Kinemage of the C-alpha trace (Angstrom):
@kinemage 1
@onewidth
@group {chain A} dominant
@subgroup {mainchain}
@vectorlist {calphas} color= white
{ca met a 1} P -10.793 35.744 -47.092
{ca ser a 2} L -12.090 32.912 -49.220
{ca asn a 3} L -12.294 29.333 -47.924
{ca arg a 4} L -9.442 28.372 -50.275
{ca asp a 5} L -7.230 31.135 -48.920
{ca arg a 6} L -8.189 30.239 -45.350
{ca asn a 7} L -7.307 26.591 -45.933
{ca arg a 8} L -3.964 27.574 -47.473
{ca ser a 9} L -3.212 29.809 -44.514
{ca glu a 10} L -4.100 27.096 -42.002
{ca thr a 11} L -2.024 24.523 -43.884
{ca ala a 12} L 0.968 26.876 -43.960
{ca ala a 13} L 0.572 27.521 -40.220
{ca arg a 14} L 0.495 23.789 -39.461
{ca glu a 15} L 3.555 23.184 -41.619
{ca arg a 16} L 5.358 25.983 -39.810
{ca gln a 17} L 4.495 24.438 -36.428
{ca trp a 18} L 5.791 21.037 -37.536
{ca arg a 19} L 9.065 22.606 -38.730
{ca leu a 20} L 9.447 24.351 -35.388
{ca leu a 21} L 8.843 21.058 -33.593
{ca ala a 22} L 11.475 19.303 -35.733
{ca thr a 23} L 14.010 22.006 -34.854
{ca ala a 24} L 13.079 21.746 -31.171
{ca leu a 25} L 13.598 17.968 -31.194
{ca val a 26} L 17.114 18.454 -32.534
{ca gln a 27} L 17.816 20.779 -29.602
{ca leu a 28} L 16.172 18.287 -27.219
{ca ala a 29} L 18.656 15.623 -28.328
{ca arg a 30} L 21.520 17.829 -27.110
{ca glu a 31} L 20.346 17.818 -23.477
{ca thr a 32} L 22.706 16.000 -21.119
{ca ser a 33} L 20.591 15.975 -17.936
{ca ser a 34} L 17.284 14.174 -17.497
{ca asp a 35} L 15.652 17.030 -15.569
{ca gly a 36} L 16.795 19.531 -18.218
{ca leu a 37} L 15.408 17.329 -20.978
{ca leu a 38} L 12.104 16.867 -19.155
{ca met a 39} L 11.740 20.595 -18.503
{ca arg a 40} L 12.415 21.403 -22.161
{ca leu a 41} L 9.904 18.719 -23.202
{ca leu a 42} L 7.353 20.276 -20.841
{ca asp a 43} L 7.994 23.756 -22.284
{ca leu a 44} L 7.414 22.444 -25.809
{ca ala a 45} L 4.209 20.682 -24.759
{ca met a 46} L 2.810 23.833 -23.156
{ca gly a 47} L 3.580 25.661 -26.391
{ca ile a 48} L 1.516 23.104 -28.321
{ca val a 49} L -1.415 23.469 -25.872
{ca pro a 50} L -1.633 27.243 -25.234
{ca gln a 51} L -4.579 26.928 -22.819
{ca ala a 52} L -2.409 25.005 -20.327
{ca glu a 53} L -1.675 27.031 -17.193
{ca arg a 54} L 0.703 24.544 -15.649
{ca gly a 55} L 2.198 21.137 -16.330
{ca leu a 56} L 4.385 18.410 -14.938
{ca val a 57} L 6.105 15.197 -15.970
{ca thr a 58} L 6.157 11.964 -13.959
{ca leu a 59} L 8.152 8.773 -14.471
{ca asp a 60} L 7.535 5.147 -13.520
{ca glu a 61} L 11.028 3.918 -14.291
{ca lys a 62} L 10.857 0.351 -12.956
{ca gly a 63} L 7.304 -0.543 -13.931
{ca his a 64} L 5.963 -0.649 -10.365
{ca gly a 65} L 3.030 1.624 -11.204
{ca phe a 66} L 4.327 4.416 -8.950
{ca pro a 67} L 4.540 7.685 -10.937
{ca asp a 68} L 7.463 9.681 -9.548
{ca phe a 69} L 7.127 13.465 -9.944
{ca arg a 70} L 10.140 14.898 -11.749
{ca val a 71} L 9.576 18.438 -13.095
{ca gly a 72} L 6.749 20.951 -13.097
{ca arg a 73} L 6.120 24.618 -13.878
{ca gly a 74} L 3.437 27.212 -14.326
{ca val a 75} L 2.641 29.159 -17.473
{ca asp a 76} L 4.858 32.002 -16.275
{ca gly a 77} L 7.844 29.678 -16.050
{ca ser a 78} L 7.782 29.423 -12.254
{ca glu a 79} L 8.380 25.997 -10.732
{ca ile a 80} L 5.441 24.435 -8.912
{ca pro a 81} L 5.426 22.067 -5.921
{ca leu a 82} L 4.906 18.517 -7.095
{ca ala a 83} L 4.078 16.083 -4.270
{ca gly a 84} L 0.376 16.059 -3.440
{ca glu a 85} L -0.601 18.418 -6.267
{ca val a 86} L -1.981 15.784 -8.626
{ca ser a 87} L -3.534 12.421 -7.860
{ca arg a 88} L -1.238 9.530 -8.724
{ca his a 89} L -4.343 7.548 -9.637
{ca leu a 90} L -5.157 10.166 -12.267
{ca leu a 91} L -1.642 9.882 -13.663
{ca ala a 92} L -1.783 6.093 -13.596
{ca glu a 93} L -4.781 6.258 -15.933
{ca ala a 94} L -2.466 7.512 -18.676
{ca leu a 95} L 0.556 5.256 -18.127
{ca asp a 96} L -0.598 2.789 -20.771
{ca arg a 97} L -2.536 5.198 -22.998
{ca asp a 98} L -1.638 7.694 -25.685
{ca val a 99} L -3.798 10.690 -24.758
{ca val a 100} L -6.409 11.237 -22.058
{ca leu a 101} L -8.393 14.487 -22.359
{ca ser a 102} L -10.920 15.621 -19.772
{ca asn a 103} L -12.609 19.026 -19.973
{ca gly a 104} L -14.109 19.353 -16.507
{ca leu a 105} L -12.969 16.702 -14.063
{ca his a 106} L -16.006 17.402 -11.878
{ca ala a 107} L -18.229 15.786 -14.500
{ca asp a 108} L -15.902 12.972 -15.560
{ca arg a 109} L -17.015 9.667 -14.099
{ca arg a 110} L -13.528 8.182 -14.517
{ca phe a 111} L -12.072 10.457 -11.837
{ca leu a 112} L -14.883 11.489 -9.463
{ca glu a 113} L -13.673 9.235 -6.615
{ca leu a 114} L -10.166 10.704 -6.501
{ca glu a 115} L -9.283 12.938 -3.547
{ca ser a 116} L -7.391 15.532 -5.606
{ca val a 117} L -10.343 15.800 -8.000
{ca arg a 118} L -12.763 16.319 -5.115
{ca arg a 119} L -10.522 19.091 -3.766
{ca asn a 120} L -10.101 20.844 -7.135
{ca pro a 121} L -12.879 19.666 -9.470
{ca asp a 122} L -12.956 22.606 -11.903
{ca arg a 123} L -10.001 21.622 -14.035
{ca ser a 124} L -9.402 20.541 -17.602
{ca val a 125} L -6.476 18.201 -18.163
{ca val a 126} L -4.486 16.479 -20.881
{ca leu a 127} L -2.389 13.430 -19.994
{ca val a 128} L -0.051 11.819 -22.507
{ca gly a 129} L 1.579 8.482 -21.707
{ca phe a 130} L 4.987 7.593 -23.128
{ca ala a 131} L 7.472 4.733 -22.838
{ca ala a 132} L 11.003 3.713 -23.827
{ca glu a 133} L 12.397 0.190 -23.814
{ca asp a 134} L 11.224 -1.991 -20.912
{ca thr a 135} L 12.130 0.068 -17.869
{ca leu a 136} L 10.782 3.561 -18.444
{ca arg a 137} L 7.214 4.800 -18.580
{ca gly a 138} L 5.960 8.290 -17.920
{ca val a 139} L 3.110 10.769 -18.148
{ca leu a 140} L 3.053 14.330 -19.433
{ca tyr a 141} L 0.346 16.261 -17.545
{ca leu a 142} L -1.095 19.629 -18.641
{ca glu a 143} L -3.785 21.508 -16.746
{ca ala a 144} L -6.074 24.504 -17.269
{ca arg a 145} L -8.226 25.900 -14.475
{ca asn a 146} L -9.919 28.778 -16.244
{ca ser a 147} L -10.720 27.425 -19.680
{ca glu a 148} L -11.331 24.315 -21.731
{ca ile a 149} L -8.408 22.676 -23.490
{ca leu a 150} L -8.852 22.581 -27.248
{ca leu a 151} L -6.987 19.638 -28.690
{ca ala a 152} L -7.440 19.411 -32.447
{ca asp a 153} L -6.032 16.370 -34.225
{ca asp a 154} L -2.971 18.286 -35.410
{ca arg a 155} L -2.048 19.389 -31.867
{ca lys a 156} L -2.683 15.884 -30.566
{ca glu a 157} L -0.317 14.435 -33.206
{ca arg a 158} L 2.375 16.939 -32.299
{ca leu a 159} L 2.082 16.024 -28.606
{ca leu a 160} L 2.421 12.328 -29.455
{ca thr a 161} L 5.389 13.010 -31.745
{ca leu a 162} L 7.055 15.042 -28.994
{ca thr a 163} L 6.692 12.355 -26.321
{ca arg a 164} L 7.540 9.454 -28.644
{ca ala a 165} L 10.722 11.183 -29.762
{ca gly a 166} L 11.589 12.387 -26.268
{ca ala a 167} L 11.238 9.024 -24.487
{ca pro a 168} L 14.242 7.255 -26.079
{ca leu a 169} L 16.328 10.416 -25.691
{ca leu a 170} L 15.455 10.409 -21.995
{ca ala a 171} L 16.367 6.722 -21.654
{ca arg a 172} L 19.778 7.424 -23.175
{ca val a 173} L 20.459 10.378 -20.875
{ca gln a 174} L 19.363 8.396 -17.810
{ca glu a 175} L 21.720 5.546 -18.676
{ca ser a 176} L 24.583 8.040 -18.737
{ca glu a 177} L 23.444 9.583 -15.444
{ca arg a 178} L 23.317 6.182 -13.728
{ca ala a 179} L 26.924 5.515 -14.712
{ca lys a 180} L 27.877 8.918 -13.268
{ca asp a 181} L 25.874 8.176 -10.088
{ca leu a 182} L 27.798 4.936 -9.607
{ca ser a 183} L 31.130 6.742 -10.065
{ca arg a 184} L 30.046 9.517 -7.674
{ca tyr a 185} L 28.955 6.944 -5.080
{ca his a 186} L 32.339 5.207 -5.165
{ca asp a 187} L 34.177 8.542 -4.968
{ca arg a 188} L 32.199 9.549 -1.874
{ca leu a 189} L 32.577 6.103 -0.339
{ca phe a 190} L 36.361 6.096 -0.745
{ca ala a 191} L 36.511 9.640 0.649
{ca gly a 192} L 34.771 8.420 3.839
{ca glu a 193} L 31.789 10.710 3.365
{ca leu a 194} L 29.132 7.958 3.558
{ca asp a 195} L 27.816 5.755 6.350
{ca leu a 196} L 27.007 2.644 4.277
{ca pro a 197} L 28.861 -0.255 5.918
{ca asp a 198} L 26.593 -3.027 4.574
{ca phe a 199} L 26.273 -1.927 0.956
{ca val a 200} L 27.866 -3.593 -2.047
{ca val a 201} L 27.163 -1.445 -5.090
{ca val a 202} L 28.628 -2.429 -8.450
{ca ser a 203} L 25.765 -2.094 -10.956
{ca pro a 204} L 24.677 1.278 -12.409
{ca ala a 205} L 21.075 0.437 -11.461
{ca met a 206} L 21.889 0.064 -7.763
{ca gly a 207} L 24.333 2.967 -7.889
{ca his a 208} L 21.478 5.162 -9.101
{ca val a 209} L 19.190 3.929 -6.300
{ca val a 210} L 21.789 4.592 -3.602
{ca glu a 211} L 22.696 8.012 -4.993
{ca leu a 212} L 19.002 8.969 -5.076
{ca ala a 213} L 18.531 7.656 -1.527
{ca leu a 214} L 21.427 9.837 -0.358
{ca arg a 215} L 19.914 12.872 -2.083
{ca ile a 216} L 16.616 12.179 -0.324
{ca ala a 217} L 18.451 11.822 2.994
{ca ser a 218} L 20.148 15.193 2.584
{ca ser a 219} L 17.090 17.058 1.254
{ca ala a 220} L 15.648 19.854 3.366
{ca asn a 221} L 12.123 18.419 3.384
{ca ala a 222} L 10.967 15.349 5.304
{ca trp a 223} L 8.455 13.969 2.805
{ca pro a 224} L 7.524 10.317 3.343
{ca val a 225} L 9.502 7.768 1.343
{ca leu a 226} L 8.063 4.590 -0.182
{ca ile a 227} L 10.630 1.896 -1.009
{ca ala a 228} L 9.224 -0.712 -3.379
{ca gly a 229} L 10.867 -3.959 -4.389
{ca glu a 230} L 10.672 -7.716 -4.265
{ca ser a 231} L 11.285 -9.547 -1.009
{ca gly a 232} L 14.959 -9.668 -0.090
{ca thr a 233} L 16.169 -6.801 -2.298
{ca gly a 234} L 17.456 -4.726 0.632
{ca lys a 235} L 14.591 -2.341 1.332
{ca glu a 236} L 15.331 -2.053 5.050
{ca leu a 237} L 19.019 -1.485 4.291
{ca val a 238} L 18.083 1.483 2.080
{ca ala a 239} L 15.660 2.794 4.714
{ca arg a 240} L 18.400 2.783 7.344
{ca ala a 241} L 20.793 4.464 4.901
{ca ile a 242} L 18.309 7.319 4.414
{ca his a 243} L 18.056 7.739 8.178
{ca glu a 244} L 21.767 7.395 8.964
{ca asn a 245} L 22.871 9.829 6.261
{ca gly a 246} L 20.299 12.536 6.992
{ca glu a 247} L 19.801 15.278 9.551
{ca arg a 248} L 17.840 12.894 11.815
{ca arg a 249} L 20.700 10.399 12.191
{ca gln a 250} L 21.153 11.173 15.915
{ca glu a 251} L 17.466 10.527 16.640
{ca pro a 252} L 15.633 7.172 16.900
{ca phe a 253} L 15.015 4.814 13.990
{ca val a 254} L 11.898 2.909 15.063
{ca lys a 255} L 10.854 -0.155 13.082
{ca val a 256} L 7.186 -1.154 12.886
{ca glu a 257} L 6.319 -4.667 11.686
{ca cys a 258} L 3.014 -3.716 10.090
{ca gly a 259} L 1.887 -7.308 9.627
{ca gly a 260} L 2.103 -7.886 13.373
{ca leu a 261} L -0.251 -5.068 14.383
{ca ser a 262} L -3.754 -6.369 15.079
{ca ser a 263} L -6.781 -4.111 14.805
{ca glu a 264} L -7.513 -4.319 18.540
{ca leu a 265} L -4.115 -3.693 20.092
{ca gly a 266} L -2.224 -2.380 17.075
{ca arg a 267} L -3.415 1.195 17.575
{ca ala a 268} L -2.172 1.161 21.175
{ca glu a 269} L 1.141 -0.398 20.081
{ca leu a 270} L 1.660 2.241 17.420
{ca phe a 271} L 0.179 5.386 18.964
{ca gly a 272} L 0.373 4.602 22.696
{ca his a 273} L -2.273 4.438 25.390
{ca glu a 274} L -3.250 5.858 28.762
{ca lys a 275} L -3.177 3.863 31.973
{ca gly a 276} L -6.428 1.931 32.294
{ca ala a 277} L -7.439 2.561 28.667
{ca phe a 278} L -8.280 -1.128 28.309
{ca thr a 279} L -7.970 -4.354 30.232
{ca gly a 280} L -4.311 -5.012 30.950
{ca ala a 281} L -3.187 -1.393 30.467
{ca val a 282} L -1.606 -1.168 33.924
{ca arg a 283} L 0.567 1.768 32.890
{ca ala a 284} L 0.683 4.401 30.155
{ca arg a 285} L 2.776 3.728 27.066
{ca lys a 286} L 4.175 6.203 24.539
{ca gly a 287} L 3.750 4.006 21.468
{ca leu a 288} L 6.145 3.476 18.575
{ca ala a 289} L 5.145 6.667 16.741
{ca arg a 290} L 6.028 8.891 19.692
{ca glu a 291} L 9.211 6.908 20.338
{ca ala a 292} L 10.265 7.923 16.810
{ca his a 293} L 9.810 11.635 17.591
{ca gly a 294} L 12.558 13.619 15.881
{ca gly a 295} L 13.727 10.577 13.938
{ca thr a 296} L 12.356 8.025 11.479
{ca leu a 297} L 9.276 5.812 11.732
{ca phe a 298} L 9.975 2.773 9.553
{ca leu a 299} L 6.791 1.020 8.376
{ca asp a 300} L 7.962 -2.376 7.139
{ca asp a 301} L 5.510 -4.112 4.779
{ca val a 302} L 3.083 -1.201 4.985
{ca asp a 303} L 0.694 -3.070 2.662
{ca lys a 304} L -0.062 -5.384 5.627
{ca leu a 305} L -1.192 -2.522 7.874
{ca asp a 306} L -4.696 -3.029 9.275
{ca arg a 307} L -7.308 -0.857 7.531
{ca asp a 308} L -8.442 0.836 10.757
{ca ile a 309} L -4.834 1.703 11.631
{ca gln a 310} L -4.277 3.030 8.097
{ca ala a 311} L -6.783 5.839 8.748
{ca ala a 312} L -5.030 6.808 11.982
{ca met a 313} L -1.636 6.735 10.256
{ca leu a 314} L -2.989 8.988 7.501
{ca arg a 315} L -3.946 11.566 10.119
{ca ala a 316} L -0.554 11.246 11.816
{ca ile a 317} L 1.247 11.983 8.538
{ca gln a 318} L -1.180 14.667 7.389
{ca phe a 319} L -1.405 16.663 10.626
{ca asn a 320} L 1.729 15.572 12.531
{ca glu a 321} L -0.289 14.392 15.494
{ca val a 322} L -1.383 11.140 17.145
{ca arg a 323} L -4.108 10.350 19.652
{ca pro a 324} L -3.132 7.672 22.213
{ca val a 325} L -5.886 5.217 23.147
{ca gly a 326} L -7.835 6.597 26.095
{ca met a 327} L -6.668 10.197 25.609
{ca asp a 328} L -9.163 12.919 24.655
{ca arg a 329} L -6.683 15.146 22.824
{ca pro a 330} L -4.054 14.662 20.119
{ca leu a 331} L -0.321 15.004 20.733
{ca ser a 332} L 2.108 16.596 18.304
{ca val a 333} L 4.761 14.388 16.732
{ca asp a 334} L 7.628 14.968 14.340
{ca phe a 335} L 9.011 12.012 12.442
{ca arg a 336} L 9.878 11.061 8.897
{ca val a 337} L 7.949 8.072 7.556
{ca val a 338} L 9.848 5.540 5.464
{ca ala a 339} L 7.674 2.642 4.295
{ca thr a 340} L 8.366 -0.505 2.307
{ca thr a 341} L 6.229 -2.787 0.178
{ca ser a 342} L 6.803 -5.819 -1.995
{ca arg a 343} L 3.304 -5.627 -3.480
{ca asp a 344} L 1.650 -3.379 -6.075
{ca leu a 345} L 0.427 -0.758 -3.626
{ca arg a 346} L -1.063 1.378 -6.396
{ca ala a 347} L -3.280 -1.519 -7.532
{ca met a 348} L -4.296 -2.139 -3.911
{ca ala a 349} L -5.284 1.527 -3.575
{ca gln a 350} L -7.275 1.377 -6.804
{ca glu a 351} L -9.074 -1.733 -5.532
{ca asn a 352} L -9.610 0.014 -2.175
{ca thr a 353} L -7.833 -2.764 -0.276
{ca phe a 354} L -5.332 -0.093 0.796
{ca leu a 355} L -6.473 3.389 1.788
{ca pro a 356} L -6.009 5.513 -1.383
{ca asp a 357} L -5.374 8.732 0.542
{ca leu a 358} L -2.652 7.061 2.619
{ca phe a 359} L -1.036 5.759 -0.558
{ca gly a 360} L -0.963 9.332 -1.862
{ca arg a 361} L 0.671 10.586 1.332
{ca leu a 362} L 3.304 7.844 1.458
{ca thr a 363} L 4.590 8.558 -2.037
{ca gly a 364} L 6.332 11.880 -1.458
{ca trp a 365} L 9.495 10.124 -2.631
{ca ile a 366} L 9.589 6.717 -4.316
{ca leu a 367} L 12.543 4.344 -4.603
{ca ala a 368} L 12.151 1.191 -6.696
{ca leu a 369} L 14.821 -1.401 -5.916
{ca pro a 370} L 15.891 -3.641 -8.802
{ca pro a 371} L 15.790 -7.403 -8.151
{ca leu a 372} L 19.109 -9.233 -7.963
{ca arg a 373} L 18.589 -10.913 -11.351
{ca glu a 374} L 18.701 -7.440 -12.941
{ca arg a 375} L 22.110 -6.678 -11.383
{ca pro a 376} L 24.073 -9.921 -11.811
{ca glu a 377} L 27.420 -8.105 -11.589
{ca glu a 378} L 26.773 -7.758 -7.830
{ca ile a 379} L 26.188 -11.463 -7.104
{ca val a 380} L 29.821 -12.544 -6.643
{ca pro a 381} L 30.897 -9.408 -4.682
{ca leu a 382} L 27.872 -9.880 -2.402
{ca ala a 383} L 28.686 -13.565 -1.972
{ca arg a 384} L 32.263 -12.710 -0.927
{ca arg a 385} L 30.937 -10.180 1.588
{ca phe a 386} L 28.555 -12.785 3.071
{ca ala a 387} L 31.345 -15.376 3.209
{ca gln a 388} L 33.549 -12.977 5.181
{ca lys a 389} L 30.693 -12.101 7.515
{ca thr a 390} L 29.835 -15.761 8.164
{ca ala a 391} L 33.476 -16.711 8.695
{ca his a 392} L 33.743 -13.997 11.340
{ca glu a 393} L 30.577 -15.229 13.076
{ca leu a 394} L 31.929 -18.822 13.104
{ca ser a 395} L 35.355 -17.638 14.354
{ca leu a 396} L 37.136 -18.993 11.278
{ca glu a 397} L 40.665 -17.761 10.608
{ca ser a 398} L 39.689 -16.681 7.093
{ca ala a 399} L 36.751 -16.916 4.757
{ca pro a 400} L 36.825 -19.728 2.169
{ca glu a 401} L 37.095 -18.514 -1.425
{ca leu a 402} L 34.526 -19.233 -4.119
{ca thr a 403} L 35.795 -21.543 -6.816
{ca asp a 404} L 34.931 -20.681 -10.417
{ca gly a 405} L 32.375 -23.477 -10.404
{ca ala a 406} L 30.700 -22.180 -7.246
{ca ala a 407} L 30.625 -18.645 -8.654
{ca ser a 408} L 29.070 -19.956 -11.889
{ca lys a 409} L 26.374 -21.764 -9.916
{ca leu a 410} L 25.554 -18.595 -8.007
{ca leu a 411} L 25.393 -16.598 -11.250
{ca ser a 412} L 23.083 -19.105 -12.963
{ca his a 413} L 20.372 -18.946 -10.272
{ca asp a 414} L 17.368 -16.635 -10.861
{ca tyr a 415} L 16.846 -15.543 -7.195
{ca arg a 416} L 13.087 -15.229 -7.567
{ca asp a 417} L 12.455 -16.694 -4.100
{ca gly a 418} L 14.371 -14.180 -2.026
{ca asn a 419} L 16.893 -12.113 -3.988
{ca val a 420} L 19.853 -10.986 -1.855
{ca arg a 421} L 18.515 -12.790 1.214
{ca glu a 422} L 18.375 -16.052 -0.764
{ca leu a 423} L 21.968 -15.534 -1.895
{ca glu a 424} L 23.109 -14.842 1.661
{ca gln a 425} L 21.481 -18.009 3.024
{ca ala a 426} L 23.113 -20.161 0.334
{ca val a 427} L 26.547 -18.676 1.022
{ca arg a 428} L 26.175 -18.982 4.795
{ca arg a 429} L 25.332 -22.666 4.457
{ca ala a 430} L 28.284 -23.230 2.119
{ca val a 431} L 30.744 -21.534 4.490
{ca ala a 432} L 29.432 -23.543 7.459
{ca leu a 433} L 29.841 -26.802 5.508
{ca ser a 434} L 33.207 -25.975 3.936
{ca lys a 435} L 36.129 -28.068 5.214
{ca gly a 436} L 38.934 -26.199 3.499
{ca ala a 437} L 39.925 -22.891 1.976
{ca gln a 438} L 37.488 -23.121 -0.934
{ca ile a 439} L 33.745 -23.281 -1.496
{ca met a 440} L 33.061 -26.025 -4.015
{ca pro a 441} L 29.973 -26.062 -6.287
{ca asp a 442} L 28.367 -29.013 -4.468
{ca leu a 443} L 28.194 -26.913 -1.273
{ca ile a 444} L 25.961 -24.309 -2.928
{ca ala a 445} L 22.338 -25.209 -2.209
{ca phe a 446} L 19.424 -22.800 -2.411
{ca thr a 447} L 16.504 -22.926 -0.001
{ca ser a 448} L 13.997 -23.735 -2.753
{ca glu a 449} L 16.094 -26.765 -3.783
{ca leu a 450} L 16.393 -28.009 -0.207
{ca leu a 451} L 12.678 -27.652 0.468
{ca ala a 452} L 11.835 -29.444 -2.780
{ca ala a 453} L 14.126 -32.333 -1.795
{ca his a 454} L 12.508 -32.561 1.638
{ca ser a 455} L 9.013 -32.497 0.136
{ca asp a 456} L 9.944 -35.323 -2.239
{ca ser a 457} L 11.299 -37.324 0.683
{ca leu a 458} L 8.104 -36.851 2.658
{ca val a 459} L 6.004 -37.899 -0.339
{ca arg a 460} L 8.116 -41.061 -0.763
{ca thr a 461} L 7.718 -41.940 2.940
{ca pro a 462} L 4.153 -41.016 3.860
{ca leu a 463} L 3.291 -40.667 7.529
{ca thr a 464} L 1.333 -43.540 9.061
{ca cys a 465} L -0.201 -43.415 12.486
{ca asn a 466} L -2.740 -45.140 14.679
{ca ser a 467} L -6.247 -44.244 13.538
{ca gly a 468} L -7.188 -43.838 17.172
{ca ala a 469} L -4.404 -41.349 17.924
{ca thr a 470} L -5.211 -37.943 19.354
{ca leu a 471} L -4.392 -34.728 17.456
{ca pro a 472} L -1.398 -33.917 19.697
{ca glu a 473} L -0.055 -37.418 19.023
{ca val a 474} L -0.488 -36.966 15.255
{ca arg a 475} L 1.256 -33.604 15.362
{ca ala a 476} L 4.123 -35.072 17.383
{ca asp a 477} L 4.517 -37.943 14.891
{ca ala a 478} L 4.598 -35.490 11.973
{ca glu a 479} L 7.139 -33.265 13.703
{ca arg a 480} L 9.379 -36.239 14.586
{ca glu a 481} L 9.363 -37.541 10.996
{ca his a 482} L 10.089 -34.125 9.521
{ca ile a 483} L 13.004 -33.537 11.908
{ca arg a 484} L 14.352 -36.999 11.084
{ca thr a 485} L 14.165 -36.276 7.329
{ca val a 486} L 15.981 -32.950 7.668
{ca leu a 487} L 18.673 -34.473 9.897
{ca glu a 488} L 19.348 -37.163 7.316
{ca ala a 489} L 19.567 -34.588 4.502
{ca gln a 490} L 22.016 -32.243 6.254
{ca gln a 491} L 25.662 -32.706 7.108
{ca ser a 492} L 25.557 -30.902 10.451
{ca arg a 493} L 23.104 -30.210 13.266
{ca glu a 494} L 23.692 -26.475 12.822
{ca glu a 495} L 22.597 -26.649 9.196
{ca ala a 496} L 19.569 -28.778 10.094
{ca ala a 497} L 18.560 -26.179 12.685
{ca arg a 498} L 18.805 -23.423 10.064
{ca val a 499} L 16.616 -25.370 7.640
{ca leu a 500} L 14.044 -26.060 10.360
{ca gly a 501} L 14.071 -22.426 11.459
{ca val a 502} L 15.010 -23.126 15.096
{ca cys a 503} L 18.117 -22.635 17.191
{ca val a 504} L 20.497 -25.568 17.753
{ca ala a 505} L 19.469 -25.880 21.418
{ca thr a 506} L 15.820 -26.287 20.398
{ca leu a 507} L 16.765 -28.901 17.835
{ca tyr a 508} L 18.714 -30.923 20.429
{ca ser a 509} L 15.759 -30.667 22.803
{ca lys a 510} L 13.397 -32.031 20.137
{ca met a 511} L 15.854 -34.822 19.282
{ca asn a 512} L 15.967 -35.887 22.926
{ca leu a 513} L 12.180 -35.685 23.189
{ca tyr a 514} L 11.643 -37.926 20.166
{ca gly a 515} L 14.553 -40.272 20.817
{ca leu a 516} L 16.431 -39.286 17.653
{ca arg a 517} L 20.107 -40.184 17.542
{ca arg a 518} L 22.332 -37.221 18.363
{ca gln a 519} L 25.225 -37.000 15.934
{ca pro a 520} L 28.231 -34.638 16.057
């Protein structure tokens, strides 16, 4: 065959492949489920790269940098297990790129430090990043273990065309699925099938999160769950929902405040200790991990966990065993780990400020909670729920209603300083200050506004003290002036106590100590 004939043949073959891809994209647009669309997209990609022996697709739907495994299969069409198979750090490399090709990970300096690469170094991979709108990013991953992947420019362009066309189709299908999730949630709630007493779900975004949380709760496996979201978005509420709607609901739900565990005593607090293991250990203690046996171990703010304790927690998750301080043998444990973070845990793992291997273990399932500003339709229903709750706590006959002006003020706030928690505090204050059956706009005050007003007041009236005063005297003067300023700014002692972060009895004690006038 002459070169001219060969070129004609190759051109005709490429044109035929492009026509096939165009036909396949038309069929892709008819998919009505996101998993079905992703699996079809994966099938098409493996057809474009014939050396691929298996592939998977991950999504980072809320931009938190946590790739969530969605579908995967081998070359024979069989489904493959997803969690733990591929390093999330490897996938994160492609989130903001078009194509990453590596023939031989063992020799690729970009990936040598990754655990999954060290375990299985003799692989060739193609990763293609894709995105749609502002809330969806993903990675198509193809892998060959027995051969190099040949990716000529034409095949590369077809892969990019496939993912760029598939991403907006996926976004459209997911929007439809979220609406169905919200409807399904309300149907199940009204039927009395769910144990979600504290949830207010109106937005499709939150409906999708809750529906996914319930699927995780009812799943047969007990993979760890990482719940990511800004402070005050309801991460603990979702964690408890997973526990209370799953098979472990009758067993303990044990909360661990990770930021409160010091390196020295934190291991004993978490994993237990023997009698006499250290000074003050007058008796043996089981530890929080063993107290959670059979149930759920809730790691709140896991990003604050001490680095030494991170390594021990990794072993507990990986091998289902803990070693109490002072004991020479490990003990078996069985618990589901649910962890929360308000930070970019993936970035911390990449920077090695959080143990990368523990990050990989924690992300069996990932839930990303949307901030309140992205679900404004829930603000007023949440406010009404908080008003009812506060009225009950204050023994009021009924909860005051929000006026239109008060509702508008709540809706206009951005909630960047605390999300749902910030909303709840504002409503609680308004209910406590309300004199009638309505909450007026002037009663709505957010914590950030109150603190700014107090700071301005302190700047206008600087503290003066005797230059020969002792430090305790200076501290007492500062405390007295701050309490005085807050008392003058608030309409009740109860509200002043809330702003100061103390109980009313403590506030009265301080007022008596400093000779401040006690008002009703």
